[in-house]
C-alpha positions in Angstrom: 0.0 0.0 0.0 2.8 2.4 0.7 3.8 2.4 -3.0 0.4 3.5 -4.2 1.1 7.3 -3.9 4.3 6.8 -5.9 2.5 4.9 -8.6 -0.2 7.5 -8.7 2.5 10.2 -9.3 3.9 8.2 -12.3 0.4 7.7 -13.8 -0.4 11.4 -13.5 2.9 12.3 -15.1 2.4 10.0 -18.1 -1.2 11.2 -18.5 0.0 14.7 -18.5 2.3 13.9 -21.5 -0.3 12.0 -23.5 -3.6 13.8 -23.1 -4.1 16.9 -25.5 -3.6 20.1 -23.7 -6.0 23.1 -23.7 -3.8 26.1 -23.0 -4.7 28.9 -20.6 -2.9 32.1 -21.6 -2.3 34.7 -19.1 -2.1 38.5 -19.5 1.0 39.5 -21.4 1.4 42.6 -19.2 2.2 40.4 -16.2 5.8 39.8 -15.2 5.6 36.0 -15.7 4.0 35.1 -19.0 3.0 31.5 -18.5 1.1 29.1 -20.8 -0.4 26.1 -18.9 -3.1 23.6 -19.6 -6.0 23.2 -17.3 -5.1 19.5 -16.9 -1.5 20.5 -15.9 -2.9 22.7 -13.1 -5.2 19.9 -11.8 -2.3 17.5 -11.9 -0.1 19.7 -9.9 -2.8 20.2 -7.3 -3.4 16.4 -6.9 0.4 15.8 -6.6 0.7 18.4 -3.8 -2.3 16.8 -2.1 -0.8 13.3 -2.3 2.6 14.5 -0.9 0.9 16.3 2.0 -1.3 13.3 3.0 1.5 10.6 2.7 2.9 9.2 5.9 6.6 9.9 5.3 7.6 7.3 7.9 5.9 4.5 5.9 7.2 5.6 2.4 10.7 4.9 1.2 11.3 6.5 -2.1 14.7 5.0 -2.7 15.9 2.6 0.0 19.6 2.8 0.8 20.3 -0.8 -0.3 18.7 -0.1 -3.8 20.8 3.1 -4.2 24.0 1.1 -3.4 23.0 -1.6 -5.9 22.4 0.9 -8.7 25.7 2.5 -8.0 27.5 -0.8 -8.1 25.7 -1.8 -11.3 26.8 1.3 -13.1 30.4 0.9 -11.9 30.3 -2.8 -13.1 28.9 -1.6 -16.4 31.8 0.9 -16.9 34.3 -1.7 -15.9 32.8 -4.2 -18.4 33.1 -1.7 -21.2 36.8 -1.3 -20.5 37.3 -5.1 -20.2 35.5 -5.7 -23.5 37.6 -3.0 -25.2 40.8 -4.6 -23.8 39.7 -8.0 -25.1 39.0 -6.6 -28.5 42.5 -4.9 -28.6 44.0 -8.3 -27.8 42.1 -9.9 -30.6 43.3 -7.2 -33.0 46.7 -6.9 -31.5 48.2 -6.8 -35.0 46.7 -3.3 -35.3 48.2 -1.8 -32.2 51.3 -0.5 -34.0 49.2 1.3 -36.6 46.7 2.9 -34.1 49.1 5.8 -33.4 48.7 7.0 -37.0 45.0 7.7 -36.5 43.9 10.6 -34.3 40.8 10.0 -32.2 39.0 13.0 -33.7 39.6 11.8 -37.3 36.6 10.2 -39.0 37.6 6.6 -39.6 36.1 3.6 -41.3 37.3 0.0 -41.9 37.0 -2.3 -44.9 35.7 -4.9 -45.2 33.9 -5.7 -41.9 35.9 -5.5 -38.6 33.9 -2.8 -37.0 34.7 -4.0 -33.5 38.3 -3.0 -34.0 37.2 0.7 -34.2 35.3 0.3 -31.0 38.1 -1.5 -29.2 40.7 1.2 -30.1 38.2 4.1 -29.4 38.3 5.5 -32.9 35.8 7.9 -34.3 33.7 5.6 -36.5 32.3 7.3 -39.7 30.1 4.5 -41.1 29.3 4.1 -44.8 25.8 3.4 -46.1 26.4 -0.3 -46.3 28.6 -0.8 -43.3 30.2 -4.2 -44.3 31.6 -4.7 -47.7 30.4 -8.3 -48.3 26.8 -7.1 -48.1 27.2 -4.8 -51.2 25.9 -7.6 -53.3 24.1 -5.5 -56.0 25.4 -2.8 -58.3 23.0 -0.3 -56.7 24.3 -0.8 -53.2 27.9 -0.6 -54.5 27.1 2.7 -56.2 25.5 4.2 -53.1 28.6 3.3 -51.0 30.9 4.7 -53.7 29.1 8.0 -53.7 29.6 8.3 -50.0 33.4 8.5 -50.4 32.9 11.6 -52.7 31.0 13.5 -50.0 32.0 15.5 -47.0 30.9 12.5 -44.9 33.8 10.5 -46.3 36.2 9.3 -43.6 39.6 11.0 -43.1 41.3 7.7 -42.6 40.3 4.3 -43.9 41.7 1.0 -42.6 41.8 -1.5 -45.4 42.4 -5.3 -45.3 42.2 -7.4 -48.5 40.1 -10.2 -47.1 36.5 -11.3 -47.6 34.2 -14.3 -47.1 32.6 -17.2 -49.0 35.5 -17.8 -51.3 35.2 -14.4 -53.0 37.9 -12.0 -54.2 37.8 -8.9 -52.1 38.3 -6.3 -54.8 35.3 -7.7 -56.7 32.9 -7.4 -53.8 32.3 -3.7 -54.3 34.2 -2.7 -57.5 32.9 0.8 -57.9 33.6 1.6 -54.2 37.1 0.2 -54.6 37.7 2.3 -57.7 36.5 5.5 -56.0 38.7 4.8 -53.0 41.7 4.1 -55.2 41.4 7.5 -56.8 40.4 9.5 -53.7 42.8 8.1 -51.1 46.6 7.6 -50.7 48.5 4.9 -49.0 50.0 5.4 -45.5 51.4 3.0 -43.0 50.8 -0.7 -43.2 51.6 -4.1 -41.8 50.8 -7.7 -42.8 47.1 -7.3 -42.0 46.1 -3.6 -42.5 46.8 -0.6 -44.8 45.9 2.9 -43.6 44.6 5.1 -46.4 44.4 8.9 -46.1 41.8 11.1 -47.8 43.3 13.2 -50.6 42.8 17.0 -50.2 41.3 17.4 -53.7 38.9 15.2 -55.7 40.7 13.2 -58.4 39.8 14.4 -61.8 41.3 11.6 -63.9 38.8 10.3 -66.5 38.1 6.8 -67.5 38.4 5.9 -71.2 37.2 2.8 -73.0 39.9 0.5 -74.4 37.9 -2.2 -76.2 34.8 -4.4 -76.1 34.0 -7.9 -77.1 31.5 -10.7 -76.6 32.8 -14.0 -75.1 31.2 -17.2 -74.0 31.2 -18.6 -70.5 34.3 -20.6 -69.9 36.2 -18.8 -72.7 39.6 -17.2 -72.0 39.4 -13.4 -72.1 42.8 -11.7 -72.4 43.4 -8.6 -70.3 44.9 -5.6 -72.2 48.3 -4.8 -70.9 48.5 -1.1 -69.8 51.3 -0.6 -67.3 50.8 3.2 -67.2 47.1 2.9 -66.4 44.7 1.1 -64.2 42.6 -1.3 -66.2 39.0 -2.2 -65.4 36.7 -4.8 -66.9 33.0 -4.5 -67.2 31.3 -7.9 -67.2 27.6 -8.3 -68.2 26.8 -11.8 -67.3 23.1 -12.2 -66.8 20.7 -15.0 -65.8 18.7 -16.7 -68.6 14.9 -17.0 -68.1 15.1 -20.2 -66.1 17.9 -18.7 -64.0 15.8 -15.6 -63.2 12.8 -17.7 -62.2 14.9 -20.0 -60.1 16.7 -17.1 -58.5 13.3 -15.5 -57.6 12.0 -18.5 -55.7 15.3 -20.1 -54.6 19.0 -19.5 -55.0 20.8 -20.4 -58.3 24.2 -22.0 -58.6 27.0 -19.5 -58.1 29.0 -18.1 -61.0 32.8 -18.3 -60.7 35.7 -16.3 -62.0 39.2 -17.6 -62.7 42.2 -15.3 -62.8 45.2 -16.4 -64.8 48.4 -14.8 -63.6 51.7 -13.9 -65.0 53.5 -16.5 -62.9 51.3 -19.2 -64.5 49.2 -19.7 -61.4 45.3 -19.7 -61.5 43.1 -18.2 -58.8 39.4 -19.2 -58.8 36.7 -17.4 -56.8 33.0 -17.2 -56.3 31.7 -14.3 -58.5 28.8 -11.9 -57.7 28.0 -11.6 -61.4 25.7 -8.6 -61.1 28.5 -6.5 -59.6 30.6 -7.1 -62.7 28.7 -4.3 -64.3 30.4 -1.8 -62.0 33.8 -2.5 -63.6 36.3 -4.9 -61.9 39.9 -3.9 -61.2 41.9 -6.3 -63.3 45.4 -4.7 -63.6 47.0 -6.7 -60.7 46.1 -9.5 -58.4 46.0 -8.5 -54.8 46.7 -11.1 -52.1 48.2 -9.0 -49.2 48.6 -5.4 -47.9 52.0 -4.9 -49.5 50.5 -5.5 -53.0 47.6 -3.3 -52.1 49.9 -0.5 -51.2 51.7 -0.8 -54.5 48.4 -0.2 -56.3 47.7 3.0 -54.4 51.4 4.1 -54.9 51.0 3.5 -58.7 54.1 1.3 -58.5 53.1 -2.1 -59.7 53.6 -4.6 -62.5 50.3 -5.8 -64.1 50.1 -9.5 -63.7 46.5 -10.7 -64.5 47.0 -12.1 -68.0 43.5 -13.4 -68.7 40.2 -14.2 -67.0 37.6 -16.9 -67.4 33.9 -16.5 -66.3 32.3 -19.8 -65.4 28.6 -20.1 -65.1 26.2 -23.1 -65.6 24.3 -22.8 -68.9 21.2 -24.0 -67.1 21.0 -20.6 -65.3 23.3 -18.1 -67.1 23.3 -16.8 -70.6 26.1 -18.3 -72.8 27.3 -14.9 -74.1 29.1 -12.4 -71.9 29.5 -8.8 -73.0 32.8 -7.4 -71.9 34.3 -3.9 -72.0 37.7 -2.7 -70.9 38.5 0.7 -69.5 41.6 2.5 -68.3 42.4 5.4 -66.0 45.9 6.8 -66.5 48.7 6.6 -63.9 50.7 9.8 -63.7 54.0 9.1 -61.9 55.8 6.7 -64.2 58.5 7.6 -66.8 61.5 6.2 -68.7 64.5 6.2 -66.3 67.3 4.3 -68.1 67.9 4.1 -71.8 69.3 0.9 -73.3 71.2 2.1 -76.4 70.6 0.2 -79.6 73.8 -1.4 -81.1 75.7 0.9 -83.4 77.2 -1.9 -85.4 74.6 -4.5 -86.5 77.4 -7.0 -87.2 77.6 -7.4 -83.4 73.9 -8.2 -83.1 73.0 -11.9 -82.8 69.8 -12.8 -84.7 67.9 -16.0 -85.7 65.8 -16.5 -88.8 66.1 -13.0 -90.0 65.7 -12.5 -93.8 67.3 -9.1 -93.4 68.5 -6.7 -90.7 69.4 -3.1 -91.3 69.9 0.1 -89.4 68.4 3.3 -90.7 68.6 6.6 -88.8 69.1 4.8 -85.4 66.2 2.4 -86.2 66.8 -1.4 -86.3 64.7 -2.9 -89.1 64.1 -6.6 -88.9 62.6 -8.7 -91.7 61.6 -11.8 -89.7 61.3 -15.4 -90.9 58.8 -18.0 -89.6 61.0 -20.2 -87.4 61.6 -18.5 -84.1 63.0 -15.1 -85.3 64.9 -13.3 -82.5 67.4 -10.5 -81.8 69.9 -10.7 -78.9 70.9 -7.3 -77.5 73.8 -7.5 -75.0 74.2 -4.4 -72.8 77.5 -2.5 -72.9 77.4 -2.3 -69.1 75.3 -4.5 -66.9 72.5 -2.7 -65.0 71.9 -3.1 -61.3 68.4 -3.9 -60.1 66.7 -0.6 -59.0 65.0 -0.5 -55.7 61.5 -0.2 -57.2 60.0 -2.7 -59.7 60.3 -1.4 -63.2 59.2 -2.3 -66.7 60.9 -2.7 -70.1 59.6 -0.2 -72.7 60.1 -0.4 -76.4 59.0 1.9 -79.2 58.3 0.0 -82.4 56.2 -0.6 -85.5 55.0 -4.0 -86.7 53.5 -5.2 -90.0 51.8 -8.4 -88.9 49.9 -9.5 -85.9 51.4 -12.2 -83.7 53.1 -12.9 -80.4 56.2 -11.1 -79.1 58.3 -12.6 -76.4 61.0 -11.0 -74.1 63.9 -12.9 -72.4 66.2 -11.5 -69.7 69.7 -12.6 -68.8 70.7 -12.0 -65.2 74.0 -13.8 -65.5 72.6 -17.3 -65.9 71.5 -17.1 -69.6 68.0 -17.0 -71.0 65.2 -19.3 -69.9 61.4 -19.6 -70.5 60.9 -19.0 -66.8 62.5 -15.6 -67.1 60.4 -14.6 -70.1 57.2 -12.7 -70.9 55.1 -12.8 -74.0 52.1 -10.9 -75.2 50.1 -10.4 -78.4 50.8 -7.7 -80.9 48.4 -6.1 -83.4 49.5 -4.6 -86.7 51.1 -1.3 -85.9 52.1 0.7 -89.0 53.0 3.8 -86.9 55.3 4.0 -83.9 53.8 2.3 -81.0 54.8 2.0 -77.4 54.8 -1.3 -75.4 55.8 -1.8 -71.7 56.2 -5.3 -70.3 57.4 -6.7 -66.9 61.0 -7.8 -66.3 60.4 -11.2 -64.9 62.3 -12.4 -61.7 64.9 -9.6 -61.5 66.1 -10.1 -57.9 67.6 -7.4 -55.7 71.4 -7.5 -55.9 71.6 -9.0 -59.4 72.4 -7.3 -62.7 70.7 -7.3 -66.1 73.3 -8.4 -68.8 71.2 -8.7 -71.9 67.8 -8.7 -73.5 66.4 -11.0 -76.2 63.3 -10.0 -78.2 61.4 -12.6 -80.3 59.1 -10.6 -82.7 56.1 -12.2 -84.5 56.8 -14.5 -87.5 56.9 -13.1 -91.0 56.8 -9.5 -90.0 58.7 -6.3 -90.7 59.6 -5.2 -87.2 61.2 -1.8 -86.6 62.7 -1.1 -83.2 63.2 2.6 -82.3 64.2 2.5 -78.7 64.5 0.4 -75.5 64.1 2.0 -72.0 63.6 0.9 -68.4 60.4 2.4 -67.2 59.4 3.2 -63.7 59.2 5.8 -61.0 61.2 8.8 -62.0 
């Protein structure tokens, strides 16, 4: 019974909030201009009456034991928060060395999904619209997230880890978001697990241009254009057929897969979110760790994805795949070392050349059809530079075919130290840059061998090592 007055007070308070009020307005000329409802006045009178008639000896508004219990509960709550944060920091101990590079007032986000890390280290979380990358499973969701990184709400710092779930490839989960981040952020500190990205001061204005387009069939090898001075992106339009759309509406169809064929002859196969392929996949370089991810942001990498295969069951997917390739230029690469062409062609070792001549510092090769080649020894061996570099040639070519490059690091030529790519007919001077395979730090480059296409007139204008200036 002694709690009835207290309950009555709570009920009156709630009724006062919920019941519509009829205001009583007092004279404006009075000192205190008060607007009250008639119900409020009645409520105040009843509350005063209840308080005056209560037996204060029988009523205990807040017993001492309850007060102590509430105080202890709050203290335990605060301690639990700190214990939980400490446990999180232990779980993400590999981030502790990087935490010092993010100020607590800097807006911070993490990709792909380790949000608890931000909580554990007390960082200022700035969430994106779709807060975990693996849930960006449609082009629309990917575009919404990408636009977020172009607004003032974009985080100042971004913690990036190239991992994902369900046998996917992380860069293909949200391709437009990755492309936006690639252009709008710069690489900072990193370790084996995380790379810290910093927001650029100005929005990047580099435009994307189309390279080529084609139609392929599921399971067919699609060659990736080699553009070492540009980021290359691949738009994949792989859609469900009628049966696949019906099946996908009621159930879940069989997953599509994507296979990456790399420069080192290895193959990487992943589950593929086919609809996100329309948002243009980054296909210049395969990323497996944070060091390779940093190379991409530093614009200092060797393209190594040679070709791709899209694999989808004909029962659910269309047989034909529409593919378009795009590029965005990289700006900080340039020729750094020139390899002079031989002055006396009698010193040049060739194979299956119908004719070789030198006109105005241009080597002109008339190639046969049985492994034509030209061997170019260097006057002085070249030490391996600190950064990875490319071999650049300027040439013209009269017939399409395959060109192959060999490198001698003191142990002669071998197929394992070679790189080949396709050439189109190039009647005008054309530039090609290719990787220098397996050039280890501390070794020297002694010579280069070039195997042009068969039955072609191949004119070589210059050879340079190409990299960061």
